[in-house]
KOLDRENKE-391181 format. One record per residue: x negated, y negated, z negated of N, C-alpha, C in turn. Coordinates in steps of 0.2 Angstrom, whole numbers. Each point is the difference from the previous one (the first is absolute). Layout:
% KOLDRENKE-391181
<n.px: X, n.py: Y, n.pz: Z, ca.px: X, ca.py: Y, ca.pz: Z, c.px: X, c.py: Y, c.pz: Z>
...
END
This chain:
% KOLDRENKE-391181
<n.px: -4, n.py: 6, n.pz: 0, ca.px: 4, ca.py: -6, ca.pz: 0, c.px: -4, c.py: -6, c.pz: 0>
<n.px: -6, n.py: 0, n.pz: -3, ca.px: -5, ca.py: -6, ca.pz: 0, c.px: -5, c.py: 0, c.pz: 5>
<n.px: 0, n.py: 4, n.pz: 5, ca.px: -6, ca.py: 0, ca.pz: 5, c.px: 0, c.py: -6, c.pz: 3>
<n.px: -6, n.py: -2, n.pz: 3, ca.px: -1, ca.py: -6, ca.pz: 3, c.px: 4, c.py: 0, c.pz: 7>
<n.px: 0, n.py: 5, n.pz: 3, ca.px: 4, ca.py: 0, ca.pz: 6, c.px: 8, c.py: -1, c.pz: -1>
<n.px: 2, n.py: 2, n.pz: -6, ca.px: 7, ca.py: -1, ca.pz: -2, c.px: 1, c.py: -8, c.pz: -1>
<n.px: -5, n.py: -2, n.pz: -4, ca.px: 0, ca.py: -7, ca.pz: -2, c.px: 0, c.py: -5, c.pz: 6>
<n.px: -4, n.py: 2, n.pz: 4, ca.px: -1, ca.py: -4, ca.pz: 7, c.px: 6, c.py: 0, c.pz: 4>
<n.px: 3, n.py: 6, n.pz: 0, ca.px: 7, ca.py: 0, ca.pz: 4, c.px: 5, c.py: -4, c.pz: -4>
<n.px: 0, n.py: 0, n.pz: -6, ca.px: 5, ca.py: -4, ca.pz: -4, c.px: -1, c.py: -7, c.pz: 1>
<n.px: -7, n.py: -2, n.pz: 0, ca.px: -1, ca.py: -7, ca.pz: 0, c.px: 2, c.py: -3, c.pz: 7>
<n.px: -1, n.py: 4, n.pz: 5, ca.px: 2, ca.py: -2, ca.pz: 7, c.px: 8, c.py: -1, c.pz: 0>
<n.px: 4, n.py: 3, n.pz: -4, ca.px: 7, ca.py: -1, ca.pz: 0, c.px: 2, c.py: -7, c.pz: -4>
<n.px: -5, n.py: -2, n.pz: -4, ca.px: 2, ca.py: -6, ca.pz: -4, c.px: -5, c.py: -6, c.pz: 1>
<n.px: -5, n.py: 1, n.pz: 5, ca.px: -5, ca.py: -5, ca.pz: 1, c.px: 3, c.py: -7, c.pz: 2>
<n.px: 5, n.py: 0, n.pz: 4, ca.px: 3, ca.py: -7, ca.pz: 2, c.px: 4, c.py: -3, c.pz: -6>
<n.px: 1, n.py: 3, n.pz: -5, ca.px: 4, ca.py: -3, ca.pz: -6, c.px: -5, c.py: -1, c.pz: -6>
<n.px: -5, n.py: 4, n.pz: -2, ca.px: -3, ca.py: 0, ca.pz: -6, c.px: -4, c.py: -7, c.pz: -2>
<n.px: -2, n.py: -3, n.pz: 5, ca.px: -3, ca.py: -7, ca.pz: -1, c.px: 4, c.py: -6, c.pz: 1>
<n.px: 6, n.py: 1, n.pz: 1, ca.px: 5, ca.py: -5, ca.pz: 1, c.px: 1, c.py: -4, c.pz: -7>
<n.px: 0, n.py: -6, n.pz: 0, ca.px: 0, ca.py: -4, ca.pz: -7, c.px: 6, c.py: 2, c.pz: -4>
<n.px: 6, n.py: 1, n.pz: 3, ca.px: 6, ca.py: 2, ca.pz: -4, c.px: -1, c.py: 7, c.pz: -3>
<n.px: -3, n.py: 5, n.pz: 3, ca.px: -2, ca.py: 6, ca.pz: -3, c.px: -5, c.py: 0, c.pz: -5>
<n.px: -5, n.py: -4, n.pz: 1, ca.px: -6, ca.py: -1, ca.pz: -5, c.px: 3, c.py: -4, c.pz: -6>
<n.px: 5, n.py: -4, n.pz: 1, ca.px: 3, ca.py: -3, ca.pz: -6, c.px: 3, c.py: 5, c.pz: -5>
<n.px: 2, n.py: 6, n.pz: 2, ca.px: 3, ca.py: 5, ca.pz: -5, c.px: -6, c.py: 2, c.pz: -5>
<n.px: -6, n.py: -2, n.pz: 2, ca.px: -5, ca.py: 2, ca.pz: -5, c.px: 0, c.py: -4, c.pz: -7>
<n.px: 4, n.py: -6, n.pz: 1, ca.px: 0, ca.py: -4, ca.pz: -6, c.px: 7, c.py: 1, c.pz: -4>
<n.px: 4, n.py: 5, n.pz: 2, ca.px: 6, ca.py: 1, ca.pz: -3, c.px: -1, c.py: 7, c.pz: -4>
<n.px: 1, n.py: 0, n.pz: -7, ca.px: 0, ca.py: 6, ca.pz: -4, c.px: 6, c.py: 5, c.pz: 2>
<n.px: -2, n.py: 6, n.pz: 0, ca.px: 5, ca.py: 5, ca.pz: 2, c.px: 2, c.py: 4, c.pz: -7>
<n.px: 2, n.py: 6, n.pz: 1, ca.px: 3, ca.py: 4, ca.pz: -5, c.px: -4, c.py: 1, c.pz: -7>
<n.px: -7, n.py: 0, n.pz: 1, ca.px: -4, ca.py: 1, ca.pz: -6, c.px: -6, c.py: -4, c.pz: 0>
<n.px: -3, n.py: -1, n.pz: -6, ca.px: -6, ca.py: -5, ca.pz: 0, c.px: -5, c.py: 2, c.pz: 4>
<n.px: -3, n.py: -5, n.pz: 3, ca.px: -6, ca.py: 2, ca.pz: 5, c.px: 2, c.py: 2, c.pz: 7>
<n.px: 6, n.py: 1, n.pz: 1, ca.px: 2, ca.py: 2, ca.pz: 7, c.px: 4, c.py: -6, c.pz: 3>
<n.px: -3, n.py: -3, n.pz: 6, ca.px: 4, ca.py: -5, ca.pz: 3, c.px: 5, c.py: 3, c.pz: 5>
<n.px: 4, n.py: -5, n.pz: 2, ca.px: 5, ca.py: 2, ca.pz: 5, c.px: -3, c.py: 3, c.pz: 6>
<n.px: -6, n.py: -3, n.pz: 2, ca.px: -4, ca.py: 2, ca.pz: 6, c.px: -3, c.py: 7, c.pz: -1>
<n.px: -2, n.py: 2, n.pz: -6, ca.px: -3, ca.py: 6, ca.pz: -2, c.px: 6, c.py: 5, c.pz: 1>
<n.px: 5, n.py: -1, n.pz: -3, ca.px: 6, ca.py: 4, ca.pz: 0, c.px: 2, c.py: 2, c.pz: 8>
<n.px: 1, n.py: -6, n.pz: 4, ca.px: 2, ca.py: 1, ca.pz: 7, c.px: -5, c.py: 4, c.pz: 4>
<n.px: -6, n.py: -1, n.pz: -1, ca.px: -5, ca.py: 4, ca.pz: 3, c.px: 0, c.py: 8, c.pz: -2>
<n.px: 1, n.py: 1, n.pz: -6, ca.px: 1, ca.py: 7, ca.pz: -3, c.px: 6, c.py: 3, c.pz: 3>
<n.px: 6, n.py: -4, n.pz: 1, ca.px: 6, ca.py: 3, ca.pz: 3, c.px: -1, c.py: 1, c.pz: 7>
<n.px: -3, n.py: -5, n.pz: 3, ca.px: -1, ca.py: 0, ca.pz: 7, c.px: -5, c.py: 7, c.pz: 2>
<n.px: -5, n.py: 1, n.pz: -4, ca.px: -4, ca.py: 5, ca.pz: 2, c.px: 3, c.py: 7, c.pz: -1>
<n.px: 4, n.py: 1, n.pz: -6, ca.px: 3, ca.py: 6, ca.pz: -1, c.px: 6, c.py: 1, c.pz: 5>
<n.px: 3, n.py: -5, n.pz: 2, ca.px: 5, ca.py: 1, ca.pz: 5, c.px: -3, c.py: 2, c.pz: 7>
<n.px: -5, n.py: -3, n.pz: 1, ca.px: -4, ca.py: 1, ca.pz: 6, c.px: -2, c.py: 8, c.pz: 0>
<n.px: -3, n.py: 2, n.pz: -5, ca.px: -3, ca.py: 7, ca.pz: -1, c.px: 6, c.py: 5, c.pz: 1>
<n.px: 6, n.py: -1, n.pz: -4, ca.px: 5, ca.py: 4, ca.pz: 1, c.px: 4, c.py: 0, c.pz: 6>
<n.px: 1, n.py: -5, n.pz: 3, ca.px: 3, ca.py: -1, ca.pz: 7, c.px: -4, c.py: 3, c.pz: 5>
<n.px: -7, n.py: 0, n.pz: 0, ca.px: -4, ca.py: 3, ca.pz: 5, c.px: 0, c.py: 7, c.pz: -1>
<n.px: 0, n.py: 3, n.pz: -6, ca.px: 0, ca.py: 7, ca.pz: -1, c.px: 7, c.py: 3, c.pz: 2>
<n.px: 5, n.py: -4, n.pz: 0, ca.px: 7, ca.py: 3, ca.pz: 2, c.px: 2, c.py: -3, c.pz: 7>
<n.px: -5, n.py: -2, n.pz: 3, ca.px: 1, ca.py: -2, ca.pz: 7, c.px: 6, c.py: -5, c.pz: 1>
<n.px: 0, n.py: -5, n.pz: -4, ca.px: 4, ca.py: -6, ca.pz: 0, c.px: -3, c.py: -6, c.pz: 3>
<n.px: 3, n.py: -5, n.pz: 0, ca.px: -3, ca.py: -7, ca.pz: 2, c.px: -5, c.py: -3, c.pz: -5>
<n.px: -6, n.py: 3, n.pz: -1, ca.px: -4, ca.py: -2, ca.pz: -5, c.px: -2, c.py: -8, c.pz: 1>
<n.px: -1, n.py: -2, n.pz: 6, ca.px: -2, ca.py: -7, ca.pz: 1, c.px: 6, c.py: -5, c.pz: -3>
<n.px: 6, n.py: 1, n.pz: 1, ca.px: 6, ca.py: -4, ca.pz: -3, c.px: 0, c.py: 1, c.pz: -7>
<n.px: -1, n.py: 6, n.pz: -3, ca.px: 0, ca.py: 1, ca.pz: -7, c.px: -6, c.py: -3, c.pz: -4>
<n.px: -6, n.py: 0, n.pz: 4, ca.px: -6, ca.py: -4, ca.pz: -3, c.px: 2, c.py: -8, c.pz: 0>
<n.px: 2, n.py: -2, n.pz: 5, ca.px: 1, ca.py: -7, ca.pz: 1, c.px: 6, c.py: -3, c.pz: -5>
<n.px: 5, n.py: 4, n.pz: 0, ca.px: 6, ca.py: -2, ca.pz: -4, c.px: -2, c.py: 1, c.pz: -8>
<n.px: -4, n.py: 5, n.pz: -1, ca.px: -2, ca.py: 2, ca.pz: -7, c.px: -4, c.py: -6, c.pz: -3>
<n.px: -4, n.py: -3, n.pz: 5, ca.px: -4, ca.py: -6, ca.pz: -2, c.px: 4, c.py: -6, c.pz: -1>
<n.px: 5, n.py: -1, n.pz: 3, ca.px: 5, ca.py: -6, ca.pz: 0, c.px: 6, c.py: 1, c.pz: -5>
<n.px: 1, n.py: 6, n.pz: -2, ca.px: 6, ca.py: 1, ca.pz: -4, c.px: 1, c.py: -4, c.pz: -6>
<n.px: -5, n.py: -3, n.pz: -3, ca.px: 1, ca.py: -4, ca.pz: -6, c.px: -3, c.py: -7, c.pz: 2>
<n.px: 1, n.py: -2, n.pz: 6, ca.px: -3, ca.py: -7, ca.pz: 2, c.px: 5, c.py: -5, c.pz: -2>
<n.px: 2, n.py: 0, n.pz: -7, ca.px: 5, ca.py: -5, ca.pz: -2, c.px: -3, c.py: -7, c.pz: -2>
<n.px: -7, n.py: 0, n.pz: -2, ca.px: -4, ca.py: -6, ca.pz: -1, c.px: 3, c.py: -4, c.pz: -6>
<n.px: 2, n.py: 3, n.pz: -5, ca.px: 3, ca.py: -3, ca.pz: -5, c.px: -2, c.py: 2, c.pz: -7>
<n.px: -3, n.py: -4, n.pz: -4, ca.px: -2, ca.py: 2, ca.pz: -7, c.px: 7, c.py: 0, c.pz: -4>
<n.px: 2, n.py: 6, n.pz: -2, ca.px: 6, ca.py: 1, ca.pz: -3, c.px: 0, c.py: -3, c.pz: -7>
<n.px: -6, n.py: -1, n.pz: -3, ca.px: 0, ca.py: -3, ca.pz: -7, c.px: 2, c.py: -7, c.pz: 0>
<n.px: 0, n.py: -3, n.pz: 6, ca.px: 1, ca.py: -7, ca.pz: 1, c.px: 7, c.py: -1, c.pz: 3>
<n.px: 4, n.py: 5, n.pz: 2, ca.px: 6, ca.py: 0, ca.pz: 4, c.px: 6, c.py: 1, c.pz: -5>
<n.px: 5, n.py: -3, n.pz: 1, ca.px: 6, ca.py: 1, ca.pz: -4, c.px: 5, c.py: 5, c.pz: 2>
<n.px: -3, n.py: 6, n.pz: 1, ca.px: 3, ca.py: 6, ca.pz: 2, c.px: -1, c.py: 6, c.pz: -5>
<n.px: 6, n.py: 3, n.pz: -2, ca.px: -1, ca.py: 6, ca.pz: -5, c.px: -4, c.py: 6, c.pz: 4>
<n.px: -2, n.py: 4, n.pz: -4, ca.px: -4, ca.py: 6, ca.pz: 2, c.px: 5, c.py: 4, c.pz: 5>
<n.px: 6, n.py: 1, n.pz: -2, ca.px: 5, ca.py: 3, ca.pz: 4, c.px: 1, c.py: -3, c.pz: 7>
<n.px: 1, n.py: -7, n.pz: 0, ca.px: 1, ca.py: -3, ca.pz: 6, c.px: -6, c.py: 0, c.pz: 5>
<n.px: -6, n.py: 0, n.pz: -3, ca.px: -6, ca.py: 0, ca.pz: 3, c.px: -1, c.py: 7, c.pz: 5>
<n.px: 3, n.py: 5, n.pz: -3, ca.px: 0, ca.py: 7, ca.pz: 3, c.px: 4, c.py: -1, c.pz: 7>
<n.px: 6, n.py: -4, n.pz: -1, ca.px: 4, ca.py: 0, ca.pz: 5, c.px: -1, c.py: -5, c.pz: 6>
<n.px: -4, n.py: -6, n.pz: -2, ca.px: -1, ca.py: -5, ca.pz: 5, c.px: -7, c.py: 0, c.pz: 3>
<n.px: -5, n.py: 4, n.pz: -3, ca.px: -6, ca.py: -1, ca.pz: 3, c.px: -1, c.py: 4, c.pz: 7>
<n.px: 4, n.py: 5, n.pz: 1, ca.px: -1, ca.py: 3, ca.pz: 7, c.px: 2, c.py: -5, c.pz: 6>
<n.px: 5, n.py: -4, n.pz: -1, ca.px: 2, ca.py: -5, ca.pz: 4, c.px: -5, c.py: -5, c.pz: 1>
<n.px: -3, n.py: -3, n.pz: -6, ca.px: -5, ca.py: -5, ca.pz: 0, c.px: -6, c.py: 3, c.pz: 4>
<n.px: -2, n.py: 6, n.pz: -1, ca.px: -6, ca.py: 3, ca.pz: 3, c.px: 1, c.py: 0, c.pz: 8>
<n.px: 6, n.py: 2, n.pz: 2, ca.px: 2, ca.py: 1, ca.pz: 7, c.px: 0, c.py: -7, c.pz: 3>
<n.px: 3, n.py: -5, n.pz: -3, ca.px: -1, ca.py: -7, ca.pz: 3, c.px: -7, c.py: -2, c.pz: 1>
<n.px: -4, n.py: 1, n.pz: -5, ca.px: -7, ca.py: -2, ca.pz: 0, c.px: -4, c.py: 4, c.pz: 6>
<n.px: 2, n.py: 6, n.pz: 0, ca.px: -4, ca.py: 5, ca.pz: 5, c.px: 3, c.py: -1, c.pz: 7>
<n.px: 5, n.py: -3, n.pz: 1, ca.px: 3, ca.py: -1, ca.pz: 7, c.px: -5, c.py: -4, c.pz: 5>
<n.px: -5, n.py: -4, n.pz: -3, ca.px: -5, ca.py: -4, ca.pz: 3, c.px: -5, c.py: 5, c.pz: 4>
<n.px: 0, n.py: 6, n.pz: -2, ca.px: -5, ca.py: 5, ca.pz: 3, c.px: 3, c.py: 4, c.pz: 6>
<n.px: 6, n.py: -2, n.pz: 2, ca.px: 3, ca.py: 4, ca.pz: 6, c.px: 2, c.py: 7, c.pz: -2>
<n.px: 4, n.py: 1, n.pz: -4, ca.px: 2, ca.py: 7, ca.pz: -2, c.px: 4, c.py: 4, c.pz: 5>
<n.px: -1, n.py: 6, n.pz: 0, ca.px: 5, ca.py: 5, ca.pz: 3, c.px: 6, c.py: 1, c.pz: -4>
<n.px: 5, n.py: 3, n.pz: 3, ca.px: 6, ca.py: 1, ca.pz: -4, c.px: -1, c.py: 5, c.pz: -5>
<n.px: -5, n.py: 5, n.pz: 1, ca.px: -2, ca.py: 5, ca.pz: -5, c.px: -3, c.py: -3, c.pz: -6>
<n.px: -5, n.py: -5, n.pz: 2, ca.px: -3, ca.py: -3, ca.pz: -6, c.px: 5, c.py: -4, c.pz: -4>
<n.px: 5, n.py: -4, n.pz: 3, ca.px: 5, ca.py: -3, ca.pz: -3, c.px: 4, c.py: 4, c.pz: -5>
<n.px: 2, n.py: 6, n.pz: 3, ca.px: 4, ca.py: 5, ca.pz: -4, c.px: -4, c.py: 2, c.pz: -6>
<n.px: -7, n.py: 1, n.pz: 1, ca.px: -4, ca.py: 3, ca.pz: -6, c.px: -1, c.py: -6, c.pz: -5>
<n.px: -1, n.py: -6, n.pz: 2, ca.px: -1, ca.py: -5, ca.pz: -5, c.px: 7, c.py: -2, c.pz: -4>
<n.px: 5, n.py: 0, n.pz: 4, ca.px: 6, ca.py: -2, ca.pz: -3, c.px: 3, c.py: 5, c.pz: -5>
<n.px: -1, n.py: 7, n.pz: 1, ca.px: 3, ca.py: 5, ca.pz: -3, c.px: -5, c.py: 4, c.pz: -5>
<n.px: -6, n.py: -3, n.pz: -1, ca.px: -4, ca.py: 3, ca.pz: -5, c.px: 2, c.py: 1, c.pz: -7>
<n.px: 5, n.py: -4, n.pz: -2, ca.px: 2, ca.py: 1, ca.pz: -7, c.px: 6, c.py: 4, c.pz: -1>
<n.px: 2, n.py: 4, n.pz: 5, ca.px: 6, ca.py: 5, ca.pz: -1, c.px: -3, c.py: 5, c.pz: -5>
<n.px: 4, n.py: 2, n.pz: -4, ca.px: 8, ca.py: 0, ca.pz: -1, c.px: 2, c.py: -6, c.pz: -4>
<n.px: -5, n.py: -4, n.pz: -3, ca.px: 2, ca.py: -6, ca.pz: -4, c.px: 5, c.py: -5, c.pz: 5>
<n.px: -2, n.py: -1, n.pz: 6, ca.px: 4, ca.py: -4, ca.pz: 5, c.px: 5, c.py: 5, c.pz: 3>
<n.px: 5, n.py: 2, n.pz: -3, ca.px: 4, ca.py: 5, ca.pz: 2, c.px: 3, c.py: 0, c.pz: 7>
<n.px: 1, n.py: -6, n.pz: 2, ca.px: 3, ca.py: -1, ca.pz: 7, c.px: -5, c.py: 0, c.pz: 6>
<n.px: -6, n.py: 0, n.pz: -2, ca.px: -6, ca.py: 0, ca.pz: 5, c.px: -3, c.py: 7, c.pz: 0>
<n.px: 3, n.py: 4, n.pz: 3, ca.px: -2, ca.py: 7, ca.pz: 1, c.px: -5, c.py: 1, c.pz: 6>
<n.px: -6, n.py: 3, n.pz: -1, ca.px: -5, ca.py: 0, ca.pz: 5, c.px: 3, c.py: 4, c.pz: 6>
<n.px: -1, n.py: -2, n.pz: 6, ca.px: 2, ca.py: 3, ca.pz: 6, c.px: -5, c.py: 5, c.pz: 3>
<n.px: -6, n.py: -1, n.pz: -2, ca.px: -6, ca.py: 4, ca.pz: 3, c.px: -4, c.py: 3, c.pz: -5>
<n.px: -3, n.py: 6, n.pz: 3, ca.px: -4, ca.py: 4, ca.pz: -5, c.px: -6, c.py: -4, c.pz: -2>
<n.px: -3, n.py: -4, n.pz: 4, ca.px: -5, ca.py: -5, ca.pz: -2, c.px: 2, c.py: -4, c.pz: -6>
<n.px: 6, n.py: -3, n.pz: 0, ca.px: 3, ca.py: -4, ca.pz: -5, c.px: 0, c.py: 4, c.pz: -7>
<n.px: 2, n.py: 6, n.pz: 0, ca.px: 0, ca.py: 4, ca.pz: -6, c.px: -7, c.py: 2, c.pz: -2>
<n.px: -5, n.py: 1, n.pz: 4, ca.px: -7, ca.py: 1, ca.pz: -2, c.px: -3, c.py: -6, c.pz: -3>
<n.px: 1, n.py: -6, n.pz: 3, ca.px: -2, ca.py: -6, ca.pz: -4, c.px: 3, c.py: -1, c.pz: -6>
<n.px: 7, n.py: 1, n.pz: -1, ca.px: 4, ca.py: 0, ca.pz: -6, c.px: -3, c.py: 4, c.pz: -5>
<n.px: -2, n.py: 7, n.pz: 2, ca.px: -3, ca.py: 4, ca.pz: -5, c.px: -7, c.py: -2, c.pz: -2>
<n.px: -4, n.py: -2, n.pz: 5, ca.px: -7, ca.py: -2, ca.pz: -1, c.px: 0, c.py: -6, c.pz: -5>
<n.px: 5, n.py: -5, n.pz: 1, ca.px: 1, ca.py: -5, ca.pz: -5, c.px: 1, c.py: 2, c.pz: -7>
<n.px: 5, n.py: 5, n.pz: -1, ca.px: 1, ca.py: 2, ca.pz: -7, c.px: -6, c.py: 4, c.pz: -3>
<n.px: -3, n.py: 4, n.pz: 4, ca.px: -6, ca.py: 4, ca.pz: -2, c.px: -6, c.py: -5, c.pz: -2>
<n.px: -1, n.py: -5, n.pz: 4, ca.px: -5, ca.py: -5, ca.pz: -1, c.px: 1, c.py: -4, c.pz: -7>
<n.px: 7, n.py: -2, n.pz: 0, ca.px: 2, ca.py: -4, ca.pz: -6, c.px: -1, c.py: 4, c.pz: -6>
<n.px: 2, n.py: 6, n.pz: 0, ca.px: -1, ca.py: 5, ca.pz: -6, c.px: -7, c.py: 1, c.pz: -2>
<n.px: -4, n.py: 1, n.pz: 5, ca.px: -8, ca.py: 0, ca.pz: -1, c.px: -2, c.py: -6, c.pz: -3>
<n.px: 2, n.py: -6, n.pz: 2, ca.px: -2, ca.py: -6, ca.pz: -3, c.px: 2, c.py: -1, c.pz: -7>
<n.px: 6, n.py: 2, n.pz: -1, ca.px: 3, ca.py: -1, ca.pz: -7, c.px: -4, c.py: 5, c.pz: -5>
<n.px: -1, n.py: 6, n.pz: 3, ca.px: -4, ca.py: 5, ca.pz: -5, c.px: -7, c.py: -1, c.pz: 0>
<n.px: -3, n.py: -5, n.pz: 4, ca.px: -7, ca.py: -1, ca.pz: 0, c.px: -4, c.py: 5, c.pz: 4>
<n.px: 4, n.py: 5, n.pz: 4, ca.px: -4, ca.py: 5, ca.pz: 4, c.px: -3, c.py: -4, c.pz: 6>
<n.px: 3, n.py: -5, n.pz: 2, ca.px: -3, ca.py: -4, ca.pz: 6, c.px: -6, c.py: -2, c.pz: -2>
<n.px: -1, n.py: -3, n.pz: -6, ca.px: -7, ca.py: -3, ca.pz: -2, c.px: -5, c.py: 6, c.pz: -1>
<n.px: 2, n.py: 5, n.pz: -2, ca.px: -4, ca.py: 6, ca.pz: -1, c.px: -3, c.py: 3, c.pz: 6>
<n.px: 4, n.py: 0, n.pz: 5, ca.px: -1, ca.py: 3, ca.pz: 7, c.px: -4, c.py: -6, c.pz: 4>
<n.px: 0, n.py: -6, n.pz: -2, ca.px: -4, ca.py: -5, ca.pz: 3, c.px: 3, c.py: 0, c.pz: 8>
<n.px: 6, n.py: 1, n.pz: 1, ca.px: 3, ca.py: 1, ca.pz: 7, c.px: -1, c.py: -7, c.pz: 3>
<n.px: 2, n.py: -5, n.pz: -3, ca.px: 0, ca.py: -7, ca.pz: 3, c.px: -7, c.py: -2, c.pz: 2>
<n.px: -5, n.py: 1, n.pz: -5, ca.px: -7, ca.py: -2, ca.pz: 1, c.px: -2, c.py: 4, c.pz: 6>
<n.px: 1, n.py: 6, n.pz: 1, ca.px: -2, ca.py: 4, ca.pz: 5, c.px: 2, c.py: -3, c.pz: 7>
<n.px: 6, n.py: -2, n.pz: 0, ca.px: 3, ca.py: -2, ca.pz: 6, c.px: -2, c.py: -8, c.pz: 2>
<n.px: -1, n.py: -4, n.pz: -6, ca.px: -2, ca.py: -7, ca.pz: 1, c.px: -7, c.py: 0, c.pz: 2>
<n.px: -4, n.py: 5, n.pz: -3, ca.px: -7, ca.py: 0, ca.pz: 1, c.px: -2, c.py: 2, c.pz: 8>
<n.px: 4, n.py: 5, n.pz: 2, ca.px: 0, ca.py: 2, ca.pz: 7, c.px: 2, c.py: -6, c.pz: 4>
<n.px: 5, n.py: -4, n.pz: -1, ca.px: 2, ca.py: -6, ca.pz: 4, c.px: -6, c.py: -5, c.pz: 0>
<n.px: -3, n.py: -1, n.pz: -6, ca.px: -5, ca.py: -5, ca.pz: -1, c.px: -6, c.py: 1, c.pz: 5>
<n.px: -2, n.py: 7, n.pz: -1, ca.px: -6, ca.py: 2, ca.pz: 4, c.px: 2, c.py: -1, c.pz: 8>
<n.px: 6, n.py: 2, n.pz: 2, ca.px: 2, ca.py: -1, ca.pz: 7, c.px: 0, c.py: -7, c.pz: 2>
<n.px: 2, n.py: -4, n.pz: -4, ca.px: 0, ca.py: -7, ca.pz: 2, c.px: -7, c.py: -3, c.pz: 0>
<n.px: -4, n.py: 2, n.pz: -4, ca.px: -7, ca.py: -2, ca.pz: 0, c.px: -3, c.py: 2, c.pz: 7>
<n.px: 1, n.py: 7, n.pz: 2, ca.px: -3, ca.py: 2, ca.pz: 6, c.px: 3, c.py: -4, c.pz: 6>
<n.px: 6, n.py: -2, n.pz: 0, ca.px: 3, ca.py: -4, ca.pz: 5, c.px: -3, c.py: -6, c.pz: 1>
<n.px: -1, n.py: -4, n.pz: -6, ca.px: -3, ca.py: -6, ca.pz: 0, c.px: -7, c.py: 0, c.pz: 2>
<n.px: -4, n.py: 5, n.pz: -1, ca.px: -7, ca.py: 1, ca.pz: 2, c.px: 0, c.py: 1, c.pz: 7>
<n.px: 5, n.py: 3, n.pz: 3, ca.px: 0, ca.py: 1, ca.pz: 8, c.px: 2, c.py: -6, c.pz: 3>
<n.px: 4, n.py: -4, n.pz: -3, ca.px: 3, ca.py: -6, ca.pz: 3, c.px: -6, c.py: -6, c.pz: 0>
<n.px: -3, n.py: 0, n.pz: -6, ca.px: -5, ca.py: -5, ca.pz: -1, c.px: -7, c.py: 2, c.pz: 0>
<n.px: -1, n.py: 6, n.pz: 2, ca.px: -7, ca.py: 3, ca.pz: 1, c.px: -4, c.py: 0, c.pz: -6>
<n.px: 3, n.py: 1, n.pz: -6, ca.px: -4, ca.py: 0, ca.pz: -6, c.px: -1, c.py: 7, c.pz: -3>
END
C-alpha cells in the first residue's frame, strides 16, 4: 500500500489540486483530533479511497480527487456560530461549493456532497466510489480519534512523499 509506485500513481491523480491555495489552506484548520489538520485528514481519506477503488477496479482518480476535496469547507468551526450537529449537515455543501472551482465531474460532486451519509439521510450515495470515500472518511476519522493515525505516521508518509516530489519538480524546472 505504501510503495513508491503506488504513491506516484496517487500523486498523479491529485497533482493539479494539492498545491492550490484553497487546498493548502486546509492545513491551518484543525480536524478531528489534536495534531491532525483538515489537509492531513483529506490526504489520508484521499489515499485510502484511491487504494481501495484501484483494488476494486473503480474510478480511483475521481475517488482520490474527491477524497482530497471532501472537507474543503475552509471554516474554523471554533469561530463559527454553528452547533456540532449542524456542522455535520452543512459542511458537505460548503465543501462542494468551494471545490466547484476545480471543474468537478458529476461523480466527484456526488462523492463530496454525500460523504456524510447516513447522517445526511436524504443524500444517499449513487455510486460505489461515493460509498468507498464515505467509508474511508469514517475509518480515517476513527483512526484520528483513537490516535492510530499518529502511530502509523500515515499523513507524514504521504506529505513527505509529496514534499520530495515537489522538490524534484522544482529542481527540474529551475536546474538546481
